[in-house]
C-alpha positions as a Python dict, from the first residue, in 0.01 Angstrom:
ca = {
    (1, 'M'): (0, 0, 0),
    (2, 'T'): (135, -345, 78),
    (3, 'I'): (401, -395, 338),
    (4, 'I'): (622, -696, 285),
    (5, 'K'): (848, -807, 567),
    (6, 'F'): (1148, -1028, 505),
    (7, 'E'): (1479, -1112, 662),
    (8, 'L'): (1812, -1092, 489),
    (9, 'D'): (2098, -1290, 637),
    (10, 'T'): (2406, -1101, 527),
    (11, 'I'): (2646, -1356, 676),
    (12, 'D'): (2507, -1624, 443),
    (13, 'L'): (2531, -1377, 152),
    (14, 'V'): (2899, -1313, 220),
    (15, 'D'): (2961, -1688, 213),
    (16, 'E'): (2778, -1714, -125),
    (17, 'I'): (2982, -1443, -300),
    (18, 'Q'): (3164, -1597, -592),
    (19, 'D'): (3434, -1456, -809),
    (20, 'G'): (3329, -1144, -988),
    (21, 'E'): (3008, -1091, -789),
    (22, 'S'): (2951, -783, -584),
    (23, 'F'): (2785, -777, -244),
    (24, 'E'): (2526, -527, -371),
    (25, 'G'): (2435, -753, -662),
    (26, 'L'): (2389, -1048, -427),
    (27, 'V'): (2168, -838, -193),
    (28, 'I'): (1955, -724, -488),
    (29, 'Y'): (1928, -1084, -611),
    (30, 'S'): (1825, -1207, -261),
    (31, 'V'): (1571, -926, -213),
    (32, 'K'): (1426, -998, -558),
    (33, 'N'): (1396, -1370, -479),
    (34, 'Q'): (1235, -1299, -141),
    (35, 'L'): (983, -1055, -297),
    (36, 'Q'): (905, -1302, -572),
    (37, 'K'): (845, -1577, -314),
    (38, 'E'): (617, -1352, -103),
    (39, 'V'): (411, -1240, -403),
    (40, 'T'): (387, -1595, -541),
    (41, 'D'): (274, -1736, -204),
    (42, 'K'): (10, -1465, -167),
    (43, 'A'): (-117, -1519, -523),
    (44, 'K'): (-131, -1897, -469),
    (45, 'E'): (-335, -1844, -152),
    (46, 'E'): (-584, -1614, -325),
    (47, 'V'): (-619, -1839, -632),
    (48, 'T'): (-662, -2148, -413),
    (49, 'K'): (-940, -1975, -218),
    (50, 'Q'): (-1115, -1865, -538),
    (51, 'I'): (-1088, -2214, -689),
    (52, 'S'): (-1217, -2367, -364),
    (53, 'D'): (-1518, -2132, -357),
    (54, 'I'): (-1601, -2197, -723),
    (55, 'T'): (-1563, -2573, -676),
    (56, 'C'): (-1789, -2571, -370),
    (57, 'D'): (-2056, -2379, -565),
    (58, 'I'): (-2033, -2618, -860),
    (59, 'V'): (-2051, -2926, -636),
    (60, 'K'): (-2344, -2785, -438),
    (61, 'T'): (-2534, -2703, -757),
    (62, 'A'): (-2465, -3050, -897),
    (63, 'I'): (-2579, -3220, -575),
    (64, 'D'): (-2896, -3009, -561),
    (65, 'S'): (-2967, -3097, -925),
    (66, 'K'): (-2910, -3470, -864),
    (67, 'I'): (-3135, -3467, -557),
    (68, 'A'): (-3411, -3287, -749),
    (69, 'K'): (-3385, -3541, -1033),
    (70, 'L'): (-3385, -3830, -786),
    (71, 'M'): (-3694, -3699, -608),
    (72, 'E'): (-3881, -3688, -941),
    (73, 'E'): (-3753, -4022, -1068),
    (74, 'P'): (-4022, -4289, -1089),
    (75, 'I'): (-3984, -4603, -879),
    (76, 'V'): (-4171, -4929, -860),
    (77, 'L'): (-4181, -5129, -537),
    (78, 'S'): (-4308, -5482, -514),
    (79, 'D'): (-4351, -5746, -248),
    (80, 'R'): (-4146, -6065, -249),
    (81, 'W'): (-4390, -6232, -492),
    (82, 'G'): (-4356, -5955, -750),
    (83, 'K'): (-4686, -5784, -686),
    (84, 'K'): (-4651, -5407, -729),
    (85, 'T'): (-4707, -5228, -399),
    (86, 'F'): (-4607, -4877, -508),
    (87, 'L'): (-4562, -4691, -835),
    (88, 'G'): (-4465, -4325, -828),
    (89, 'S'): (-4180, -4081, -759),
    (90, 'V'): (-3939, -4093, -468),
    (91, 'E'): (-4100, -3778, -331),
    (92, 'D'): (-4444, -3942, -342),
    (93, 'Y'): (-4305, -4249, -166),
    (94, 'I'): (-4151, -4037, 112),
    (95, 'K'): (-4482, -3851, 157),
    (96, 'R'): (-4669, -4184, 166),
    (97, 'Q'): (-4434, -4324, 430),
    (98, 'I'): (-4474, -4016, 649),
    (99, 'D'): (-4853, -4027, 610),
    (100, 'E'): (-4860, -4396, 699),
    (101, 'R'): (-4651, -4339, 1012),
    (102, 'M'): (-4860, -4046, 1127),
    (103, 'L'): (-5196, -4200, 1043),
    (104, 'H'): (-5123, -4561, 1146),
    (105, 'P'): (-5299, -4690, 1460),
    (106, 'V'): (-5081, -4696, 1773),
    (107, 'D'): (-5101, -4840, 2122),
    (108, 'A'): (-5105, -4641, 2448),
    (109, 'N'): (-4726, -4591, 2428),
    (110, 'G'): (-4725, -4460, 2072),
    (111, 'K'): (-4590, -4785, 1923),
    (112, 'I'): (-4729, -4876, 1580),
    (113, 'L'): (-4971, -5168, 1594),
    (114, 'K'): (-4884, -5457, 1360),
    (115, 'G'): (-5122, -5707, 1209),
    (116, 'C'): (-5491, -5690, 1292),
    (117, 'T'): (-5593, -5358, 1442),
    (118, 'I'): (-5907, -5264, 1623),
    (119, 'A'): (-6130, -5016, 1443),
    (120, 'G'): (-6143, -4681, 1617),
    (121, 'Q'): (-5785, -4704, 1747),
    (122, 'E'): (-5617, -4363, 1764),
    (123, 'T'): (-5348, -4271, 1511),
    (124, 'W'): (-4995, -4164, 1600),
    (125, 'I'): (-5075, -3798, 1528),
    (126, 'E'): (-5384, -3815, 1752),
    (127, 'W'): (-5186, -3994, 2025),
    (128, 'N'): (-4901, -3742, 2008),
    (129, 'T'): (-5138, -3441, 2005),
    (130, 'K'): (-5327, -3583, 2303),
    (131, 'K'): (-5000, -3641, 2489),
    (132, 'I'): (-4883, -3284, 2425),
    (133, 'I'): (-5219, -3137, 2534),
    (134, 'E'): (-5223, -3350, 2852),
    (135, 'K'): (-4870, -3233, 2938),
    (136, 'E'): (-4965, -2869, 2881),
    (137, 'I'): (-5279, -2906, 3094),
    (138, 'T'): (-5082, -3078, 3373),
    (139, 'D'): (-4816, -2806, 3365),
    (140, 'S'): (-5080, -2529, 3363),
    (141, 'I'): (-5267, -2687, 3656),
    (142, 'A'): (-4942, -2718, 3851),
    (143, 'I'): (-4865, -2349, 3789),
    (144, 'L'): (-5218, -2245, 3887),
    (145, 'N'): (-5202, -2461, 4203),
    (146, 'R'): (-4872, -2302, 4308),
    (147, 'E'): (-5012, -1953, 4244),
    (148, 'A'): (-5336, -2029, 4432),
    (149, 'E'): (-5142, -2177, 4725),
    (150, 'R'): (-4917, -1870, 4739),
    (151, 'K'): (-5217, -1633, 4735),
    (152, 'L'): (-5401, -1845, 4994),
    (153, 'Q'): (-5100, -1843, 5226),
    (154, 'A'): (-5068, -1466, 5189),
    (155, 'A'): (-5441, -1416, 5263),
    (156, 'V'): (-5433, -1651, 5567),
    (157, 'K'): (-5123, -1476, 5698),
    (158, 'T'): (-5291, -1135, 5660),
    (159, 'E'): (-5612, -1254, 5831),
    (160, 'L'): (-5421, -1417, 6119),
    (161, 'K'): (-5226, -1097, 6168),
    (162, 'E'): (-5548, -893, 6180),
    (163, 'V'): (-5719, -1137, 6420),
    (164, 'T'): (-5413, -1154, 6642),
    (165, 'T'): (-5394, -776, 6648),
    (166, 'K'): (-5764, -746, 6737),
    (167, 'I'): (-5735, -1011, 7011),
    (168, 'A'): (-5428, -842, 7152),
    (169, 'E'): (-5599, -500, 7142),
    (170, 'G'): (-5909, -649, 7308),
    (171, 'A'): (-5702, -815, 7581),
    (172, 'I'): (-5513, -493, 7649),
    (173, 'H'): (-5838, -298, 7652),
    (174, 'N'): (-5997, -545, 7901),
    (175, 'A'): (-5691, -544, 8125),
    (176, 'V'): (-5679, -165, 8129),
    (177, 'G'): (-6054, -153, 8190),
    (178, 'K'): (-6027, -393, 8487),
    (179, 'L'): (-5745, -190, 8636),
    (180, 'L'): (-5945, 128, 8607),
    (181, 'I'): (-6259, -28, 8754),
    (182, 'K'): (-6076, -167, 9064),
    (183, 'D'): (-5966, 170, 9177),
}
């Protein structure tokens, strides 16, 4: 069941009555126009949403298709003298670029070395892995140090309390013993 709400301005209807028209006929005409407007607006909204959804799906499918075709399309790259430096698909080129970045020698800050490089220099992936491991080790050592310090403080506190208690008991025992011996 659909509930449609509308307003009917009877004062305006009275002003619109022309010769030969009845008030009831004008009310029916106004209600019919209002209902028609409400139904048309609702239908337009639903159709617009459906068209928008369908269009989005079509565009997304077309873009995915174009990207897939582009990734498989062969390309040829050359240096400024025309010598071919790469022949393959876009996907292969992207993979090659990533491999070169990850496997290229870097300095101590992770910056790619240009020009002549020293044999045995670590690659970016080795440098980054080493950096991550060093950070994890440093963090783990810091956590272990804090835990060891906390446990050490608790143990020292317990031992001091026991020693202090024993010294106090011994001092009380000696004082009581001296008082008993004097008499």
